[in-house]
N, C-alpha and C positions, 0 to 999 in steps of 0.2 A: 854521399858515397863513403863507404868504410875504407879505412886504410888497408892497403895489401901489404902482406909480410911474405919474404921469401922463405922457402921450407928451412933453410939454414938458420935463418933469424928465429923462426918458431922453435926449432930444435934447441937452440941456445937458450932462448927464453924459457922453455919447460925443462930444460937439463935432461934432454933424451936425444937418441940419434935420429938422423934424418930418415932412417928407414922406418922408425916408430911413427915419425910423422906422416910419412906416405900410408902407413897402416891405419891410423887414425882417420885420414882422409878416405881410404877404401871403406872403412867401416861407417862412414857417414857422421862421425863425430866432430869432424872440423870440415868447414866449408872451404871449397878451394875453386880457383879458377885457372883453367889451364890456357896459357897465353900462348904457347907453342909446344911441340912436343918435348922439348927440354926446359920448359919455363912454367913452373907453377907457382901460383900465389895464394895465400890463405888470408881471409879476412880476419882482421883484428877482433872484431866482434865475435867470430866463432871461437877464438882462442879465449877470450874472456868468458864466453859461455861455456866452454869446456871445462875451465877452471872452476866456475861456480857450481856446475854439475857434479864435478869430482868431489868438491867440498861438501855439496849437500849428500851425495852417496855415501862419503865416508861418514858423516855426522849421523845419518840414518843406520849405517851398518854396526857403528859403535854404540849406539843406543844413547846418544848424548841429549836426548830429550828429557831424559829422566832426571829430576832434582831431587836429591834426598833432603829430608826435613833439616831445617836450620836448627843447629844446636843452641843458639840463644834463645830459642822460645821455650817457655815452661812446658813440661809434659803434663798432660791431665790426667 
């Protein structure tokens, strides 16, 4: 079973507002479990997955797959 984090803990961990965490849940980008009408928990794994996806997306958008030629190689 995955560790469950409160909305406040996730917000602090991601350095965003609690409102933003609820938006991410609504968008399906974070997995949550509603324990009661006023008690929502987010799986730690979904937070880790969200971070990994954000890193991958940023990597792709910035074109970081491109590697320029090394300067120490002689040119032909």
